[in-house]
C-alpha positions as CSV (number, residue, x, y, z in Angstrom):
1,M,12.2,81.5,115.6
2,K,10.3,83.7,118.3
3,M,7.5,81.9,120.1
4,G,4.2,83.1,118.6
5,T,5.1,83.8,115.2
6,E,3.8,81.9,112.4
7,D,7.1,80.0,111.8
8,Y,7.0,79.1,115.3
9,I,3.7,77.5,115.0
10,I,4.0,75.9,111.6
11,G,7.4,74.1,113.2
12,I,5.6,73.0,116.4
13,C,2.7,71.5,113.9
14,K,5.2,70.0,111.9
15,D,7.0,68.3,114.8
16,I,3.4,67.0,116.2
17,R,2.7,65.7,112.6
18,N,6.1,63.7,112.4
19,K,5.3,62.2,115.9
20,I,1.9,61.0,115.4
21,S,3.2,59.8,111.7
22,R,6.0,57.7,113.5
23,Q,3.5,56.4,115.9
24,H,1.3,55.5,113.4
25,I,3.9,53.7,111.5
26,Y,5.1,52.0,114.6
27,N,1.6,50.7,115.6
28,K,0.6,49.4,112.0
29,K,4.1,47.6,111.8
30,R,3.7,46.2,115.5
31,K,-0.1,45.0,114.8
32,R,1.5,43.0,111.5
33,E,4.0,41.4,113.5
34,C,1.7,40.3,116.1
35,K,-1.4,39.2,114.5
36,M,-1.7,36.7,111.7
37,N,-5.0,37.5,110.6
38,D,-6.3,40.5,108.9
39,D,-7.8,42.8,111.2
40,N,-10.1,44.5,108.7
41,K,-11.7,41.5,107.6
42,T,-14.8,40.5,109.5
43,Y,-15.8,36.8,110.0
44,K,-19.1,35.2,110.1
45,T,-18.3,31.6,111.1
46,I,-15.4,30.1,113.3
47,D,-14.8,27.8,110.2
48,E,-14.4,30.9,108.0
49,Y,-12.0,32.3,110.9
50,M,-9.8,29.3,111.0
51,L,-9.5,28.8,107.1
52,I,-7.2,32.0,106.9
53,F,-4.3,30.2,108.8
54,P,-1.9,27.7,107.8
55,E,-2.8,24.1,108.0
56,N,-0.4,23.5,111.6
57,I,-2.2,26.5,113.0
58,R,-5.5,25.2,111.7
59,I,-4.8,21.8,113.6
60,R,-4.1,23.7,116.7
61,L,-7.0,26.0,116.6
62,S,-9.3,22.7,116.3
63,K,-8.1,21.0,118.9
64,V,-9.0,24.0,121.2
65,R,-12.3,24.4,119.3
66,E,-13.1,20.7,119.9
67,A,-11.9,20.8,123.7
68,L,-14.1,24.0,124.2
69,K,-17.0,22.3,122.4
70,D,-17.0,19.2,124.6
71,T,-16.8,21.0,127.7
72,L,-19.5,23.7,126.8
73,P,-22.0,21.5,124.7
74,D,-25.1,23.8,125.1
75,A,-22.7,27.0,124.3
76,K,-23.5,28.6,120.9
77,E,-20.3,28.9,118.6
78,K,-20.0,32.5,117.4
79,I,-17.7,35.4,116.1
80,S,-17.3,38.0,118.7
81,W,-14.7,40.6,119.1
82,N,-13.6,39.0,115.5
83,M,-12.6,35.9,117.4
84,P,-14.2,32.7,117.9
85,T,-16.4,32.8,120.9
86,Y,-18.6,30.5,123.0
87,W,-21.6,32.0,124.2
88,D,-24.9,31.5,126.4
89,K,-26.7,34.8,127.1
90,H,-23.2,36.2,127.7
91,N,-19.5,35.7,126.2
92,I,-17.9,32.6,128.1
93,I,-14.7,32.6,126.5
94,H,-12.8,33.5,123.3
95,F,-9.8,32.3,121.4
96,A,-7.5,33.5,118.6
97,A,-4.3,32.4,116.8
98,Y,-1.3,35.0,116.5
99,K,2.2,34.8,115.1
100,N,3.6,32.6,117.6
101,H,0.7,31.7,120.1
102,I,-3.1,30.8,120.2
103,G,-4.6,33.4,123.1
104,L,-7.4,32.2,125.1
105,Y,-9.6,34.8,126.8
106,P,-11.4,33.8,129.7
107,G,-11.3,36.9,131.5
108,E,-9.3,38.6,134.7
109,E,-11.2,36.5,137.4
110,A,-10.2,33.1,135.7
111,I,-6.6,34.3,135.5
112,I,-6.5,35.0,139.2
113,Y,-8.7,31.6,139.9
114,F,-5.9,29.3,137.8
115,A,-2.7,31.1,138.7
116,D,-1.0,28.2,140.0
117,R,-2.0,26.1,137.0
118,L,-1.0,29.1,135.0
119,K,2.3,29.8,136.0
120,D,4.2,28.1,133.0
121,Y,2.4,30.2,130.5
122,K,2.5,34.0,129.7
123,T,-0.6,35.7,131.0
124,S,-1.9,39.2,131.2
125,K,-5.0,40.8,132.5
126,G,-7.9,38.1,131.2
127,A,-5.4,36.6,128.5
128,I,-3.4,33.5,128.3
129,Q,-0.7,32.6,125.7
130,F,-0.2,29.0,124.5
131,Q,3.2,29.0,122.5
132,Y,3.2,27.0,119.1
133,D,6.5,25.3,120.2
134,E,4.6,23.8,123.3
135,P,1.8,21.0,123.8
136,I,-1.6,22.5,124.3
137,P,-3.2,22.0,127.5
138,L,-6.4,20.9,126.3
139,E,-7.2,20.0,129.9
140,L,-6.5,23.2,131.3
141,I,-8.2,25.2,128.8
142,S,-11.3,22.9,129.5
143,D,-11.1,23.4,133.0
144,I,-11.0,27.2,132.8
145,A,-13.9,27.1,130.1
146,K,-16.1,24.9,132.7
147,W,-15.4,27.1,135.6
148,C,-16.2,30.1,133.4
149,Y,-19.3,28.8,132.7
150,E,-20.4,27.4,136.0
151,T,-19.1,30.6,137.8
152,G,-21.0,33.2,135.4
153,N,-17.3,34.6,135.1
154,H,-16.9,35.7,131.6
155,H,-14.8,37.9,129.3
């Protein structure tokens, strides 16, 4: 095919469409593998959010929720970014269930501040993963939430 001809342009467009299609399929598959909940569903309450998970996951979510409630008694529970969230004039901390872990989202500064205590957990910029096959570090979660609230560092 000669560059600039109709066949050449059609071929380029087809290549681009194929690449986009493959990437879209990969992203959809990866999203299904990573997250247990339905990304298209919007939850109104934390109770509604938790009901979609199997009982063993709900028990773990309930423990995290209770630890956060006890630590942040004046904070309002709400759904933000489609995740359970504790709020007091701003989002303080989020948590969510995934295929293999519970994610806690205290923000980047909290990850840096608690780095020594988080060395046994997978972390990224602003997020911590607590695997289902390990005990939930409720005291650590409470300490992080309290720090986020007291310092105003939030997610």
